[in-house]
C-alpha positions in Angstrom: 1.1 6.6 14.7 -1.9 8.3 13.1 -3.0 8.1 9.5 -1.8 11.6 8.7 1.8 10.6 9.8 1.5 7.5 7.6 0.4 9.5 4.6 3.3 12.0 5.0 5.9 9.2 5.3 4.5 7.2 2.3 4.2 10.3 0.1 7.7 11.4 1.0 9.3 8.1 0.0 7.2 8.0 -3.2 8.6 11.4 -4.1 12.1 10.7 -3.0 12.7 7.1 -4.0 10.5 6.8 -7.1 10.7 10.4 -8.3 6.9 10.7 -8.4 5.5 14.1 -9.1 3.6 15.2 -5.9 0.8 16.5 -8.1 -0.2 12.9 -9.0 -0.2 11.6 -5.5 -3.7 11.4 -4.2 -5.9 9.0 -2.2 -7.3 7.6 -5.4 -4.0 7.3 -7.2 -3.5 3.7 -8.6 0.0 2.3 -8.1 0.3 1.0 -11.7 -1.9 3.3 -13.7 -1.2 6.7 -12.1 2.1 6.3 -10.3 3.8 4.0 -12.9 5.0 1.6 -10.2 6.2 -1.7 -11.7 7.0 -5.1 -10.1 10.5 -4.1 -9.3 9.3 -1.0 -7.6 7.0 -3.1 -5.5 10.0 -5.0 -4.1 11.5 -1.7 -3.1 8.3 -0.6 -1.5 8.3 -3.8 0.7 11.9 -2.9 1.9 11.0 0.7 2.5 7.8 -0.1 4.5 9.8 -2.5 6.6 12.4 0.1 7.3 10.0 2.9 8.1 7.1 1.0 9.8 8.9 -2.0 11.2 6.7 -4.8 9.7 6.9 -7.1 6.7 4.7 -6.3 3.8 4.0 -9.2 1.4 3.4 -9.2 -2.3 -0.1 -10.7 -1.5 -0.8 -7.7 0.8 0.2 -5.3 -2.0 -2.0 -7.0 -4.6 -5.0 -6.2 -2.4 -4.2 -2.5 -2.4 -4.4 -1.0 -5.9 -4.7 2.6 -4.7 -3.0 4.7 -2.1 -6.1 5.0 0.1 -6.1 1.3 0.8 -2.3 1.4 1.2 -2.4 4.2 3.8 -5.3 2.5 5.7 -3.5 -0.9 5.7 -0.2 0.6 7.0 -2.1 2.6 9.6 -3.9 -0.5 10.8 -0.8 -2.6 10.9 1.3 0.0 12.8 -1.4 0.4 15.4 -2.3 -3.3 15.8 
């Protein structure tokens, strides 16, 4: 799976599951500051990532990815490992 596909899937679930305005979704968007993702939302993200990408994401993994760019890159690398 290439990075473009990962970006499309992630953006789609952010829009659908968390009702995030597509206009605020960008590579530099911060989960907490820009997307208003809270700790309960992070739990949902872990479940959604496992469902869509077939690997377990940990809270520690998420803590290292404050923005979408790092999140997209991490998922792309894990899926292609």
